[in-house]
ZANU-444764 format. One record per residue: residue in one letter; x, y, z of N, C-alpha, C, O in turn. Coordinates in steps of 0.001 Angstrom, whole numbers, padded with zeros to 6 digits, always signed. Layout:
BEGIN
AXYZXYZXYZXYZ
...
//
This chain:
BEGIN
X+000855-001189+000000+000000+000000+000000+000897+001246+000000+001890+001317+000724
X+000516+002231-000837+001327+003426-000963+001247+004270+000303+000276+004175+001053
X+002262+005093+000542+002233+005971+001725+001019+006912+001727+000482+007253+002780
X+000608+007315+000537-000549+008228+000481-001809+007544+001000-002572+008152+001751
X-002045+006266+000608-003214+005533+001078-003146+005271+002578-004171+005322+003258
X-001968+004995+003099-001830+004769+004536-002174+006034+005315-002883+005978+006319
X-001665+007180+004847-001978+008436+005513-003473+008749+005417-004074+009265+006360
X-004051+008431+004277-005493+008686+004091-006312+007863+005083-007240+008379+005704
X-005974+006601+005229-006735+005731+006137-006573+006163+007591-007537+006129+008355
X-005362+006568+007984-005165+007035+009354-005979+008308+009612-006598+008454+010666
X-005971+009217+008646-006737+010465+008802-008237+010172+008840-008970+010772+009625
X-008687+009253+007992-010103+008888+007972-010539+008277+009299-011600+008610+009827
X-009702+007371+009838-010050+006734+011118-010070+007745+012249-010913+007655+013141
X-009145+008719+012230-009107+009729+013283-010351+010629+013229-010965+010907+014258
X-010711+011075+012031-011883+011940+011894-013175+011195+012205-014100+011769+012780
X-013244+009916+011828-014450+009142+012100-014629+008910+013585-015744+008946+014106
X-013527+008672+014255-013619+008469+015692-014041+009717+016441-014704+009634+017475
X-013652+010887+015915-014005+012134+016592-015349+012692+016143-015851+013642+016743
X-015944+012116+015092-017180+012655+014540-018421+012057+015162-018368+011382+016190
X-019569+012330+014495-020868+011850+014952-021434+010902+013910-021014+010907+012753
X-022395+010087+014334-022973+009085+013455-023800+009747+012346-024301+010860+012507
X-023930+009035+011217-024708+009562+010100-026175+009762+010489-026794+010766+010140
X-026716+008778+011223-028095+008912+011710-028070+009055+013222-027471+008216+013895
X-028691+010074+013780-029606+011014+013115-028959+012355+012758-029631+013216+012190
X-027677+012561+013072-027088+013899+012962-027013+014393+011515-027547+015459+011209
X-026359+013641+010617-026232+014073+009219-027590+014070+008517-027889+014947+007707
X-028404+013067+008844-029741+012998+008238-030563+014229+008615-031277+014777+007775
X-030467+014662+009860-031226+015834+010314-030776+017086+009554-031604+017892+009130
X-029447+017245+009385-028952+018420+008656-029418+018413+007205-029833+019447+006680
X-029350+017233+006545-029808+017132+005158-031302+017446+005058-031734+018167+004158
X-032077+016903+005980-033521+017136+005948-033851+018608+006202-034773+019151+005593
X-033101+019255+007100-033342+020666+007398-033061+021541+006182-033848+022433+005866
X-031942+021294+005497-031607+022065+004299-032646+021829+003205-033069+022771+002535
X-033059+020567+003024-034070+020267+002012-035388+020976+002325-036052+021482+001419
X-035769+021013+003602-037007+021695+003988-036917+023195+003723-037879+023791+003240
X-035777+023813+004031-035620+025246+003802-035692+025583+002313-036317+026570+001926
X-035053+024763+001484-035110+024992+000044-036541+024830-000465-037017+025639-001261
X-037223+023787-000004-038614+023552-000425-039507+024705+000025-040380+025137-000728
X-039299+025206+001242-040103+026323+001739-039854+027589+000912-040789+028329+000608
X-038581+027834+000549-038267+029010-000257-038906+028922-001646-039448+029909-002143
X-038844+027749-002267-039468+027567-003578-040982+027716-003489-041599+028314-004371
X-041584+027180-002436-043035+027304-002257-043438+028756-002071-044454+029196-002608
X-042636+029509-001306-042938+030919-001098-042838+031708-002407-043690+032550-002690
X-041813+031440-003196-041662+032124-004482-042815+031782-005426-043335+032656-006120
X-043216+030498-005448-044326+030095-006317-045630+030736-005876-046459+031093-006713
X-045822+030889-004552-047058+031467-004029-047113+032978-004275-048153+033516-004655
X-045991+033649-004055-045975+035102-004163-045874+035586-005611-046519+036568-005977
X-045072+034909-006437-044795+035416-007774-045339+034522-008888-045672+035027-009961
X-045438+033227-008669-045928+032333-009705-044938+032168-010839-043837+032719-010816
X-045352+031401-011830-044499+031161-012989-044650+032304-013980-045748+032823-014177
X-043549+032690-014598-043573+033771-015574-044082+033308-016922-043311+033174-017872
X-045387+033063-017008-045973+032542-018238-046238+033666-019237-046519+034803-018857
X-046144+033328-020493-046488+034269-021550-047969+034154-021875-048693+033408-021215
X-048421+034880-022877-049820+034809-023270-050121+033455-023897-049212+032697-024238
X-051388+033168-024041-051832+031881-024570-051211+031619-025937-051189+032509-026787
X-050712+030418-026153-050061+030079-027416-051044+030193-028570-052198+029778-028464
X-050575+030758-029664-051405+030930-030854-050636+030384-032049-049692+031028-032506
X-051012+029202-032578-050274+028611-033698-050367+029413-034986-049604+029174-035922
X-051299+030367-035043-051424+031187-036253-050568+032448-036186-050515+033210-037151
X-049898+032677-035055-049094+033882-034882-047707+033670-035488-046893+032914-034960
X-047458+034349-036601-046154+034220-037280-045164+035275-036813-044074+035377-037376
X-045509+036059-035804-044619+037126-035332-043930+036765-034027-043169+037574-033497
X-044172+035575-033495-043625+035198-032192-042122+034976-032296-041633+034398-033267
X-041402+035440-031291-039953+035246-031222-039635+034212-030145-039649+034542-028959
X-039352+032976-030530-039075+031942-029524-037731+032163-028850-036735+032474-029502
X-037720+031999-027554-036489+032096-026767-036553+031050-025657-037562+030955-024958
X-035469+030251-025485-035457+029286-024382-035188+029982-023052-034866+031170-023018
X-035319+029244-021971-034957+029774-020658-033451+030056-020626-032693+029549-021454
X-033037+030868-019660-031654+031355-019647-030640+030223-019585-029549+030340-020143
X-030987+029117-018906-030006+028036-018744-029842+027209-020027-028972+026340-020080
X-030654+027460-021055-030474+026806-022345-030039+027791-023429-029912+027413-024594
X-029812+029047-023055-029443+030039-024054-028108+029726-024731-027924+030038-025907
X-027183+029117-024004-025887+028794-024610-026067+027792-025742-025404+027894-026774
X-026964+026820-025554-027219+025840-026608-027957+026487-027777-027680+026184-028937
X-028892+027374-027469-029621+028116-028490-028658+028921-029364-028804+028958-030586
X-027678+029562-028733-026707+030366-029480-025737+029480-030252-025325+029828-031359
X-025368+028337-029675-024423+027441-030347-025005+026883-031640-024264+026592-032579
X-026324+026732-031697-026952+026199-032906-026698+027097-034117-026687+026622-035252
X-026493+028395-033877-026278+029326-034984-024939+029089-035668-024755+029484-036819
X-024007+028451-034977-022701+028174-035566-022692+026862-036360-021711+026542-037030
X-023795+026108-036277-023894+024825-036977-025203+024795-037757-026145+024118-037345
X-025280+025511-038870-026545+025607-039606-026867+024333-040382-026009+023481-040610
X-028125+024235-040774-028549+023146-041649-028368+021774-041040-028759+021529-039899
X-027766+020877-041816-027604+019491-041379-026610+019339-040238-026519+018266-039641
X-025855+020403-039923-024871+020332-038841-025478+020651-037472-024765+020629-036468
X-026783+020948-037414-027404+021294-036139-027279+020172-035117-027176+020428-033917
X-027289+018925-035592-027186+017794-034664-025848+017788-033935-025742+017229-032843
X-024823+018407-034526-023522+018468-033849-023627+019310-032582-023135+018911-031526
X-024278+020492-032688-024425+021368-031523-025498+020879-030572-025389+021094-029365
X-026536+020222-031085-027655+019821-030238-027440+018481-029557-027987+018242-028481
X-026636+017587-030178-026498+016218-029648-025035+015856-029386-024688+015429-028285
X-024180+016025-030393-022812+015511-030297-022018+016227-029210-021473+015576-028319
X-021941+017566-029268-021131+018304-028296-021690+018192-026870-020913+017903-025960
X-022995+018404-026621-023503+018199-025252-023314+016764-024774-023012+016536-023603
X-023492+015789-025680-023286+014393-025296-021849+014113-024907-021589+013384-023951
X-020901+014702-025659-019483+014518-025327-019151+015154-023982-018370+014598-023210
X-019748+016334-023691-019493+016993-022407-020028+016170-021245-019350+016019-020229
X-021226+015641-021381-021805+014811-020311-020999+013526-020141-020742+013098-019015
X-020603+012917-021241-019794+011697-021158-018465+011974-020475-017986+011151-019695
X-017861+013132-020762-016609+013493-020101-016772+013634-018600-015904+013209-017838
X-017887+014231-018165-018137+014362-016728-018346+013001-016077-017897+012771-014954
X-019030+012093-016784-019253+010751-016232-017944+009968-016108-017763+009196-015167
X-017044+010170-017054-015774+009428-017042-014689+010129-016232-013602+009580-016056
X-014971+011341-015733-013949+012093-015022-013369+011344-013818-012154+011381-013624
X-014191+010659-012995-013586+009920-011864-012627+008823-012304-011716+008459-011561
X-012827+008293-013512-011932+007244-014009-010690+007832-014670-009627+007211-014683
X-010838+009038-015220-009705+009690-015888-008765+010338-014877-007546+010198-014974
X-009331+011038-013917-008537+011761-012917-008510+010953-011623-009400+011099-010785
X-007511+010112-011455-007422+009221-010294-006306+009637-009330-005991+008901-008395
X-005718+010791-009548-004623+011240-008699-005109+011683-007320-006293+011977-007152
X-004224+011734-006341-004606+012109-004979-004775+013616-004785-005361+014040-003789
X-004271+014440-005721-004332+015883-005528-005768+016376-005629-006541+015929-006477
X-006108+017318-004732-007458+017876-004750-007461+019397-004891-008493+019970-005240
X-006367+020052-004636-006330+021493-004761-006348+021870-006246-005621+021266-007035
X-007162+022855-006643-007253+023212-008071-005915+023552-008705-005692+023250-009877
X-005008+024187-007933-003715+024560-008503-002819+023354-008739-001857+023433-009503
X-003130+022237-008087-002352+021016-008286-002844+020209-009478-002248+019191-009828
X-003944+020663-010111-004513+019948-011261-004735+020972-012380-005879+021239-012746
X-003681+021538-012917-003835+022658-013859-004596+022297-015129-005364+023116-015633
X-004402+021091-015658-005049+020725-016912-006571+020676-016752-007293+021334-017501
X-007063+019897-015775-008501+019759-015595-009124+021058-015088-010234+021416-015481
X-008411+021752-014224-008926+023050-013764-009054+024023-014925-010048+024741-015032
X-008049+024046-015793-008099+024919-016965-009238+024548-017899-009920+025421-018436
X-009444+023238-018094-010549+022805-018953-011893+023211-018360-012792+023637-019085
X-012031+023079-017029-013267+023480-016378-013537+024969-016521-014659+025374-016825
X-012508+025788-016301-012664+027243-016448-012982+027606-017893-013819+028471-018150
X-012308+026938-018844-012570+027200-020255-014020+026867-020610-014667+027610-021349
X-014532+025740-020077-015919+025370-020328-016893+026399-019788-017875+026735-020449
X-016624+026908-018577-017491+027932-018000-017464+029216-018819-018494+029864-019001
X-016272+029583-019316-016163+030791-020139-016954+030636-021432-017649+031561-021852
X-016850+029464-022065-017572+029224-023322-019080+029273-023087-019802+029935-023833
X-019557+028577-022056-020994+028564-021769-021484+029972-021410-022539+030408-021869
X-020692+030685-020572-021084+032047-020198-021117+032989-021382-022033+033803-021502
X-020126+032889-022263-020083+033763-023437-021252+033493-024378-021865+034422-024903
X-021557+032210-024585-022694+031868-025446-024011+032332-024831-024915+032754-025552
X-024128+032257-023504-025344+032717-022832-025541+034218-023022-026640+034671-023339
X-024474+034980-022828-024562+036437-023011-024883+036762-024466-025696+037645-024738
X-024251+036054-025403-024535+036295-026822-025977+035956-027155-026608+036634-027966
X-026502+034901-026525-027900+034547-026744-028848+035599-026218-029879+035874-026831
X-028505+036194-025078-029343+037265-024526-029348+038489-025435-030360+039180-025552
X-028217+038750-026072-028087+039949-026903-028447+039704-028368-028468+040653-029152
X-028726+038475-028752-029008+038185-030156-030280+038897-030605-031257+038935-029857
X-030287+039457-031801-031457+040215-032266-032649+039306-032509-032493+038117-032787
X-033841+039877-032401-035067+039136-032636-035260+038912-034134-034938+039776-034949
X-035785+037751-034480-036025+037424-035887-037205+038223-036423-037163+038722-037547
X-038256+038342-035618-039457+039068-036020-039566+040361-035225-039174+040393-034059
X-040086+041426-035823-040289+042656-035062-041315+042450-033958-042294+041724-034131
X-041081+043093-032826-042002+042957-031699-043300+043691-032011-043294+044863-032387
X-044386+042995-031850-045693+043601-032053-046453+043554-030738-046553+042507-030099
X-046980+044687-030349-047737+044742-029112-049038+043969-029272-049774+044175-030237
X-049319+043082-028330-050526+042280-028367-051597+042913-027491-051331+043339-026367
X-052806+042965-028024-053930+043502-027263-054322+042474-026211-054742+041373-026568
X-054200+042799-024914-054546+041819-023882-056009+041407-023937-056353+040299-023525
X-056876+042282-024440-058289+041936-024543-058497+040852-025596-059319+039953-025414
X-057752+040937-026694-057838+039910-027737-057325+038572-027210-057919+037526-027470
X-056210+038614-026463-055667+037377-025886-056657+036743-024912-056813+035522-024890
X-057331+037573-024102-058329+037057-023171-059510+036458-023931-060063+035438-023519
X-059895+037090-025039-060990+036558-025841-060652+035223-026474-061502+034336-026551
X-059411+035075-026928-058984+033793-027488-059040+032698-026429-059373+031550-026726
X-058712+033063-025192-058776+032079-024107-060230+031684-023827-060521+030511-023595
X-061137+032658-023849-062557+032350-023656-063045+031434-024775-063771+030472-024523
X-062648+031732-026005-063044+030919-027154-062607+029468-026974-063363+028544-027276
X-061402+029273-026488-060908+027908-026295-061557+027244-025082-061912+026067-025135
X-061712+027995-023988-062317+027415-022786-063764+026986-023025-064216+025991-022459
X-064494+027730-023860-065895+027419-024152-066036+026377-025265-067153+026005-025626
X-064903+025901-025813-064918+024894-026887-065761+025346-028084-066509+024556-028659
X-065633+026621-028450-066392+027148-029579-066008+026476-030899-066809+026427-031831
X-064768+025956-030972-064315+025314-032201-065063+024024-032486-064941+023472-033579
X-065836+023532-031523-066642+022323-031768-067694+022602-032842-068058+021706-033605
X-068184+023847-032903-069234+024221-033861-068752+025162-034958-069335+025185-036042
X-067697+025942-034701-067291+026989-035633-065879+026751-036155-065051+026114-035503
X-065630+027278-037344-064299+027248-037936-063662+028629-037890-064339+029652-037988
X-062337+028629-037739-061523+029823-037929-060320+029407-038760-059588+028488-038393
X-060122+030084-039875-059038+029739-040801-059147+028287-041276-058132+027620-041472
X-060363+027806-041457-060574+026464-041973-060458+025355-040956-060547+024185-041327
X-060260+025674-039669-060112+024650-038640-061247+024776-037632-061483+025848-037075
X-061942+023673-037407-063039+023665-036451-064232+022903-036973-064140+022179-037965
X-065363+023070-036293-066575+022349-036640-067349+023003-037770-066986+024068-038269
X-068427+022334-038158-069231+022799-039295-070686+023044-038895-071534+023272-039758
X-070983+022999-037589-072353+023220-037140-072753+024674-037362-073835+024961-037872
X-071862+025591-036970-072132+027016-037125-071345+027618-038268-070591+026910-038937
X-071502+028908-038509-070784+029566-039614-069287+029655-039357-068826+029545-038221
X-068534+029858-040441-067082+030040-040351-066830+031475-039905-067080+032418-040656
X-066336+031636-038686-066363+032935-038024-065541+033996-038734-065987+035137-038853
X-064341+033644-039212-063521+034674-039837-064114+035176-041147-063646+036175-041693
X-065129+034504-041654-065778+034931-042888-067015+035795-042633-067487+036477-043543
X-067548+035773-041401-068829+036457-041173-068778+037560-040125-069623+038456-040151
X-067818+037529-039202-067857+038492-038097-067240+039834-038453-067456+040814-037740
X-066466+039904-039555-065773+041146-039879-066702+042306-040138-066366+043449-039829
X-067867+042036-040702-068795+043116-041015-069717+043495-039885-070503+044431-040033
X-069656+042812-038768-070538+043097-037631-069854+044062-036670-068630+044070-036535
X-070661+044864-036013-070122+045809-035036-069866+045104-033710-070382+044015-033457
X-069054+045752-032863-068779+045189-031535-070073+045082-030737-070280+044104-030018
X-070951+046089-030861-072213+046066-030120-073068+044878-030546-073682+044222-029705
X-073112+044597-031856-073895+043454-032348-073324+042146-031802-074070+041267-031371
X-072010+042026-031824-071374+040800-031337-071649+040592-029845-071964+039480-029421
X-071530+041655-029054-071770+041515-027621-073216+041131-027346-073475+040299-026476
X-074160+041717-028068-075571+041364-027905-075810+039913-028312-076595+039206-027681
X-075132+039478-029365-075267+038095-029835-074745+037105-028805-075343+036050-028593
X-073628+037444-028162-073060+036533-027166-073930+036462-025909-073932+035450-025209
X-074670+037540-025626-075565+037514-024467-076818+036692-024756-077257+035902-023920
X-077385+036880-025934-078605+036156-026293-078655+036018-027811-079158+036911-028493
X-078137+034905-028354-078065+034758-029812-079408+034925-030517-079466+035492-031609
X-080474+034445-029913-081777+034503-030579-082327+035920-030670-083235+036175-031461
X-081790+036855-029872-082292+038224-029922-081844+038951-031188-082483+039922-031593
X-080769+038504-031817-080296+039132-033046-080402+038194-034247-080446+038650-035390
X-080442+036888-033990-080616+035897-035060-081760+034981-034659-081520+033944-034041
X-083000+035334-034992-084150+034510-034600-084008+033076-035098-083658+032836-036254
X-084287+032127-034204-084185+030721-034557-082782+030161-034486-082560+029015-034877
X-081812+030949-033991-080425+030484-033897-080324+029254-033001-080965+029175-031953
X-079500+028291-033437-079290+027075-032643-078227+027258-031573-077989+026363-030763
X-077593+028418-031573-076535+028673-030589-077155+028933-029217-078056+029764-029101
X-076691+028240-028177-077254+028452-026843-076704+029718-026190-075698+030268-026638
X-077366+030174-025135-076829+031280-024358-075579+030813-023620-075560+029726-023042
X-074539+031640-023646-073255+031246-023069-073134+031594-021593-072286+031039-020894
X-073982+032517-021109-073959+032930-019702-072555+033401-019296-072005+032960-018288
X-071998+034298-020099-070665+034837-019831-070764+036133-019035-071793+036808-019052
X-069689+036469-018343-069598+037745-017651-069361+038866-018661-068961+038613-019797
X-069611+040100-018241-069469+041236-019160-068058+041356-019710-067878+041622-020899
X-067037+041160-018846-065661+041294-019330-065305+040150-020283-064507+040342-021201
X-065883+038969-020079-065647+037859-021004-066305+038123-022354-065742+037787-023396
X-067486+038720-022341-068170+039057-023590-067386+040108-024361-067229+040001-025577
X-066890+041130-023653-066091+042173-024309-064822+041586-024916-064431+041953-026023
X-064185+040678-024190-062959+040063-024696-063246+039190-025910-062497+039222-026887
X-064324+038412-025859-064668+037542-026979-065018+038355-028221-064668+037970-029337
X-065712+039484-028029-066026+040357-029159-064750+040941-029766-064630+041027-030989
X-063806+041338-028928-062530+041875-029436-061777+040815-030228-061182+041117-031262
X-061801+039586-029751-061130+038504-030468-061797+038251-031817-061113+038032-032817
X-063113+038280-031848-063828+038081-033109-063471+039177-034120-063277+038893-035302
X-063384+040412-033660-063035+041502-034565-061603+041371-035082-061292+041830-036181
X-060732+040742-034286-059338+040599-034708-059164+039547-035790-058190+039591-036542
X-060104+038590-035884-059963+037507-036869-060832+037731-038093-060632+037087-039123
X-061785+038628-037992-062740+038779-039074-062194+039563-040257-061364+040458-040091
X-062659+039226-041437-062305+039966-042648-063232+041172-042752-064428+041027-043005
X-062669+042368-042554-063483+043570-042655-063522+044042-044103-062523+043936-044814
X-064654+044559-044542-064769+044960-045952-063856+046127-046295-063616+047006-045467
X-063353+046127-047511-062527+047223-048009-063131+047716-049317-063907+047006-049956
X-062778+048918-049706-063355+049519-050904-062583+049087-052149-061535+048447-052064
X-063130+049454-053299-062467+049150-054566-061192+049969-054738-060357+049667-055590
X-061052+051023-053908-059870+051860-054003-058642+051205-053383-057514+051588-053695
X-058848+050215-052501-057717+049612-051790-056699+048971-052732-055506+049239-052593
X-057127+048124-053699-056135+047575-054641-055409+048664-055437-054223+048530-055739
X-056129+049747-055777-055483+050844-056507-054431+051529-055642-053355+051877-056128
X-054740+051724-054353-053767+052312-053437-052514+051451-053349-051396+051964-053299
X-052713+050144-053331-051552+049245-053297-050727+049395-054569-049500+049472-054504
X-051381+049437-055714-050660+049560-056986-049859+050849-057058-048739+050856-057568
X-050430+051951-056546-049783+053246-056646-048643+053423-055647-047630+054044-055966
X-048802+052880-054436-047849+053190-053363-046979+052002-052923-045938+052194-052295
X-047400+050794-053249-046703+049629-052682-046135+048674-053725-045141+047997-053464
X-046762+048612-054920-046407+047580-055890-045003+047739-056459-044462+046795-057035
X-044408+048912-056306-043035+049081-056813-042056+048194-056054-041024+047800-056598
X-042371+047877-054803-041468+047074-053964-042063+045719-053573-041319+044764-053349
X-043384+045624-053489-044034+044413-052985-044859+043737-054072-045373+044377-054990
X-044964+042434-053933-045689+041640-054907-046919+041007-054261-046887+040578-053108
X-048004+040962-055037-049184+040167-054677-049445+039248-055861-049740+039707-056965
X-049334+037954-055621-049423+037016-056735-048211+037166-057628-047075+037038-057171
X-048448+037437-058902-047351+037605-059854-047109+039062-060214-046230+039369-061019
X-047883+039954-059621-047780+041367-059951-047045+042120-058852-047337+041934-057671
X-046082+042980-059237-045388+043822-058279-043887+043635-058283-043345+042807-059016
X-043224+044425-057444-041769+044367-057354-041289+043300-056384-042077+042632-055715
X-039969+043163-056333-039374+042108-055507-038343+042642-054523-037665+041854-053864
X-038206+043959-054408-037232+044497-053458-037732+044395-052022-036933+044425-051086
X-039046+044274-051838-039640+044085-050516-040262+042705-050403-040290+041967-051387
X-040758+042339-049238-041367+041023-049039-042604+040810-049915-043327+041755-050233
X-042831+039565-050294-044033+039176-051018-045215+039232-050045-045168+038627-048973
X-046275+039958-050419-047416+040159-049531-048619+039294-049912-049733+039552-049457
X-048407+038292-050726-049531+037467-051184-050248+036777-050039-051458+036560-050112
X-049527+036427-048984-050119+035712-047851-049989+036501-046553-050035+035926-045465
X-049825+037819-046667-049536+038624-045482-050658+038549-044443-050398+038667-043246
X-051895+038354-044886-053006+038291-043939-052940+037115-043002-053548+037151-041932
X-052217+036059-043371-052079+034892-042493-050997+035087-041445-050889+034296-040508
X-050181+036152-041597-049074+036393-040664-049240+037670-039859-048693+037764-038760
X-049975+038659-040362-050136+039931-039667-051616+040294-039606-052345+040097-040578
X-052061+040821-038473-053439+041282-038383-053534+042732-038856-052530+043370-039173
X-054773+043234-038893-054994+044567-039450-054272+045636-038631-053711+046574-039198
X-054282+045503-037310-053642+046518-036464-052154+046622-036760-051614+047725-036840
X-051491+045491-036923-050054+045513-037226-049797+046093-038614-048824+046820-038814
X-050656+045776-039560-050485+046298-040912-050687+047805-040947-049979+048505-041672
X-051637+048312-040180-051845+049763-040121-050595+050456-039589-050186+051489-040119
X-049993+049900-038557-048782+050491-038009-047635+050409-039010-046833+051336-039124
X-047564+049281-039741-046481+049116-040714-046622+050100-041864-045620+050592-042383
X-047849+050391-042269-048069+051337-043367-047795+052768-042900-047119+053536-043584
X-048324+053112-041735-048180+054481-041239-046741+054799-040862-046219+055855-041220
X-046097+053879-040134-044726+054136-039674-044015+052798-039482-044060+052243-038384
X-043359+052262-040514-042724+050940-040417-041702+050831-039291-041539+049759-038710
X-041010+051927-038976-039975+051861-037936-040558+051636-036543-039815+051309-035618
X-041870+051803-036373-042479+051519-035076-042501+050028-034791-042575+049615-033633
X-042437+049215-035846-042364+047764-035691-040953+047241-035865-040539+046301-035187
X-040222+047855-036774-038862+047407-037062-037975+048632-037274-038034+049259-038331
X-037149+048981-036276-036319+050190-036396-035401+050193-037612-034980+051256-038068
X-035086+049006-038144-034184+048923-039296-034939+048889-040618-034332+048637-041658
X-036233+049132-040606-037034+049045-041828-036594+050084-042857-036356+051244-042522
X-036490+049649-044117-036131+050558-045204-037364+051186-045842-037248+052121-046634
X-038530+050680-045502-039783+051165-046083-040107+052563-045560-039974+052812-044362
X-040527+053475-046428-040878+054821-045959-042214+054834-045222-043039+053940-045410
X-042424+055835-044397-043691+055997-043684-044707+056665-044604-044366+057572-045363
X-045966+056210-044531-047020+056750-045379-048039+057562-044582-049086+057932-045112
X-047739+057839-043313-048711+058572-042504-048915+059996-043007-049955+060596-042735
X-047947+060553-043733-048088+061900-044279-048522+061893-045743-048842+062943-046301
X-048533+060702-046372-048921+060601-047776-050353+060109-047948-051025+060452-048921
X-050816+059297-046991-052160+058741-047053-052967+059224-045857-052418+059490-044788
X-054259+059331-046048-055137+059697-044937-055370+058495-044048-055076+057363-044434
X-055901+058736-042850-056209+057639-041938-057207+056671-042554-057108+055460-042352
X-058164+057196-043301-059165+056343-043954-058511+055466-045017-058844+054287-045136
X-057591+056025-045783-056896+055240-046810-056005+054163-046186-055938+053042-046690
X-055322+054503-045092-054487+053506-044408-055354+052381-043857-054985+051211-043958
X-056496+052718-043279-057423+051707-042781-057906+050811-043925-057941+049589-043784
X-058276+051416-045055-058761+050665-046206-057685+049724-046742-057958+048561-047038
X-056469+050233-046864-055361+049421-047372-055021+048288-046409-054726+047175-046844
X-055059+048561-045103-054774+047518-044110-055837+046424-044145-055511+045247-043997
X-057102+046795-044340-058160+045787-044460-057944+044899-045688-058142+043685-045643
X-057538+045534-046772-057274+044764-047996-056126+043772-047809-056245+042602-048175
X-055021+044242-047241-053872+043374-047042-054145+042256-046034-053675+041131-046200
X-054918+042583-044976-055199+041570-043954-056097+040455-044479-056179+039384-043876
X-056770+040703-045599-057627+039664-046177-056853+038694-047058-057384+037652-047439
X-055609+039018-047386-054809+038178-048294-054254+036963-047566-053713+037072-046466
X-054397+035815-048193-053834+034595-047630-054686+033919-046596-054269+032904-046039
X-055860+034432-046313-056727+033797-045313-057563+032691-045943-058351+032044-045254
//
């Protein structure tokens, strides 16, 4: 037996003889720490809750996905391995790092424990922390793919009411849903908010003989549901709207096969942007995207013309 092992055993026997038994002393300390951590987590969950975002919307093409902070380094690393190489950053490198940690007790079998006595492994550990930290910071600072669009909380609440009430069992939106009732995005655009709210309170009062039952919703739920309906509905536009597009937009944007190509193709823009976002983009593009090259039309078009053009564009691709 080596001198190091003999010294280790003598030191172990001396400390064990002077110490206390694992049960109940060490068990009590472990249980106390676990209880304190559990109590702290429970208090945080009770006071602050989870930082949830708004209800998921699969039709929203403007969402900017971001992982939690502890996965940001992996999110950023994926950008260095595009296309078919993504599996290298997502599987190969993390797998190699985990495998290295699992094999570390077999690789590093020396008696030294002070970090300065193990320069190679200590250096590798510090290098790994620097790489992960740098990628995390870069992930936090990485620009958004889509411009941030302010979401109307009333519309989000209405979408939640629509889902909670299982309205899709009878109605369709964007071709998805039941066939018992009308396809909502095709019929609600021309109705006023007052008509919609009255309909949700008592369908038969505005549509005699309607098979839709009374929903017995609260006033704020009715207001939210009406706002959501207005956000999905195709509102009518005038015959001047296509002409406005041809005169002011077609030099850069295309609809179908007609128009320019220096700007995005707008043939399906209605499936990605709602009318409110389109109005802001027409009036002042930099309000949505500070780097936008498109000029502002708030001084060239009237509010009525911008509204008309936004209604026309929001109907495309639906």
